[in-house]
N, C-alpha and C positions, 0 to 999 in steps of 0.2 A: 525389597528396597524401593524407595520412591525417588524418581527423577523428574525434572521438568524439561519440556522441549522449548525451543526458541519460538519466536512469534511466527516464523514461517513453517513451523511443524517439524523442523529438523532436530536431531539430537545425536550426541556421541557418547557412548558408554565405553570406558576404558577399564582395563584390568578385570575383565569379566572372567570368573572361574571357568575352567574347562570341565564342565559337568553338564548334566541335563538341566537347562534353564529355559524359562519361557518369559516372554514380554507381553504386556497388554497395555492399552492406552485408556485413560479416563479423562473426560472433559465434561464441563457443565452442559446440560441439555442433551447429551448423547449417552446412549447405553454403552457400558464398558465393552471394549472390543473382545473378540475371541483371542485365544492364545496364539502367539507366534514363537516357534522354537529358536533357540540360540545354539547353533552348532558350529564347530570349527576346531582347528588345532591351535596350539600355542603360537602367538605372533600373527595370526591371520586376522583379516577384517571381513566382516559380514555385513552386507547391505540388506536391510529389511524395510518393508512397507506395511504399515498398520493402518487400517481403514476403520473409521467410525461411521457405521452405516445406519444405525437405528436411533430414534429419539429415546432419551432416558429422563429420569426424574431424580430429584435430590432429597435427602433427609437432613434437616437441620436439628441437631440434638443438643439438649441442655442437661448436663449430668451433675447431680448434686449428691452429697452424702446425706445420711439420715439427719445429721445435725444442721443441714442447710448450707454447709460450706461447699465450695466448688471442688469437683473431683478432677483437679488439674492433672494432666498427664495420663488420665485413664485410658486404657487400651480399648479400642472399639473395632469389632469385626461385623460388617453388615452383609448379609446374603448367605446363600447356601454354600457350605464347604463340601466338596466332593472328593471321594477316594476312588480314583479310577486309574486304569493302565494308560498313563499319559504318553507312553512310548508309541502308541498307535495314533496315526494321523487322524483317523476317524473320531478319536476322542478329543485330542487337544485342539483340533480345528473347529470344534463346535462347543468347546467349554469356555466359560467366562469366570474369572476369579472373583471372590468377594472383595469388598472394599475393606482395607485394613488401615486404620488411622488412629490418632490419639486426640484427646481433648486439649484445648489450649489452657492458658492460665485462668480463664474464667469458667472452665469446665464445659466449654462448648466445642462442637465438632460439626463438620459438614461432610456428607458422603454423597458424591456425585456418581453418575453412571449406573443408577439402579433401574431395574425393570419397572416399566410403567404399569399401574393398576395391578399390583401384586402384593402378596403378604410375605414378608421376609423376616428371618430371625436377626435380632441385633444382640450380639454378645458384648458384655461390658465387664471390666474389672479394673480397679484402681488400687493404689497403695493402701494397705490396711483395710481392704474391703473384700467381700465375698464375690465370686463371679455371679453374673446374672444374665438371663436370657429373656428377651422380650420380643413377642411377635408384633410387628408394626405393619399397618396397611398403608401402602403407597398410593399417591394420586395418579390419575391418568395423564396429567401434564404438570409441569412446573415443579413445585417443591412442597414439602410438608414439614411442620415443626413438631417435636415431641420432647416431653420432659421425662427424664429417667432418674431413679433414686437407687443408690448403692448402700447396702447395709454392711455392718462389720462381720456378720455371720456368726457361726458357732465354733467352739473349740472342742476337739475330741482328743483324749489322751488315754494311755493305758500301757499294758505290759503284755507282750506276746510270749507264749511258752509252748514247748513241745508237749506231746501227750503225756510224757513222764513228769511234767512239771518244771523241767529245766528251762532257763531263759533262752529265747530264740533271737539271735542277733542277725542283723542284715536282712530283716524281713521288710518287704515293701508293703506299706499300708496305703491304700487308695480310697478316697471318698468320692462318690459319684452321686450328684443330685439327680435323682431318677427323672423328675419332670423335665429337667433341662436336656436330658439325653434321649428323649423320645424322638424317633425319626419322623420326617415328614410322611404322613400317611399316603400321600399321592405318589411320591417318588422314592420313598424309603431311603432318602439321602439327606443326611445332616451330620457331617463329620465335625464334632466340636473342636474349637481351637485348643491349643495346648494348655492355656491358662484356665480352662473350664473346670478341671478337676483339681483335687488337692492330694499331694503325695508326700509321704515321710518314710524314713528308714529307721528301724529300731537300732538302739545302741547295744553294747555288749551285755547289758542287763535286760535286754528285750523291751526297753521303754521307748515310747514315741509320743509325739504331739502333732496334731493337725490344727492349724489355725485358719480362720476365715473360711470355714466350710459353709456352702450355700444352705440356707434354711429350707425346710420341707422334708419330704421323705428322702432319706439318704442311704444308699447301700455302701457298706464298708467292706473292703476286701483285704485280706492278709495273704501274701504269696511268698513262698520261699522255695527255691529250686537250685540245682537238682538234689535229690529227687523232689518232684513237685509236691509240696504240702500247702494246704490252703485252709482258710476259714472265712466266713462271711456272716454279715448281720445287716438288718435293715432297721434304721432308727428314725423316728420323727424328731427333727431338730427345729428349734426356733432361734431367731436372732438373739444373740447374747448368751445362749446356753453353754454350759461347760459340762460335757458328758464324758463318760469313761467306757471303754470297751477293752476287755482283756481276751484277745483271741487265743484259742488253743489250736495249734496246727496239727492236722491229721492228713493222711493220704487218701481220705475218703472212705466211704462204706464199701464193704466187700459184698458182692452179689453171688450167691450160689444157686445153681439151677440145673435143670436137665432138659435137653433138647429131644423132642419126640416127633414122629411123623403123624399123619392124619389118623392113623389107627392107634395112636397112643404108644407106639413102640419106640424105644430109645435106640440110639446108634449101636448099642451093644447087641441088639437083637435083630437088626435088619441091615442088609447091605444096600437097600434101596434109598436110604437116607443119605443125602450128600455129606461127605466128610472131607475136611472139617467144615463146620458151619461158621459163618461170619455173624458176629453180634455187633449191633450198633447201640450205643448208649447216649 
């Protein structure tokens, strides 16, 4: 949630949920602050001090749909999303949240508090459009302007069945644009926002539809559990495509084998081989 402080920097947040929460401050010309934990019991008051110590830069974005109309209200997330054990002070005291904002009526947005002279991901998604991820180079000082285009994406529909051909209901179908989900090669950290993927659930007849799937190489997963039964496929999709995939759920391939020692002897013929053996797949 986003709140604004007074001119003197003070703020009051009321009715804060009793859970693990964190605060951070964002201001023009400053890098977003590190996280400050919100801790307490019901009815208590907590005093916090948040310091903006480092200079930051801003990104001015102009988001349009493929037809040139403004992508008003589009969701924007700028910066790396991290999945870490935030209950540790060594983690939250050094972590900085990404900027999460929306476009105005003209399809424009402003993201302050960004790291100077860095390359960051910008995640975008609007109503009736596919999610998109663009890597943007930020300046050493001041601000930079960038134009973004959102497409309608592709549609994938089909019918999920069990191995015996009967319809599979309540199957989770997930579409993941592979290029958008590649981690940063330097840090291996890039947790996509929830809107980055596309998910559907099959009906009683096993049918599903996925709309506004990001174009490119897309991996589709079908998952049903328990017991866990899955299917997967990789499809090249283009904007405007209407593709079909009929997953057949299985419990996976069976692997049969024999464990032997360095002399080629099986467990049945030697007591020297450790028993039982652990197999990793």
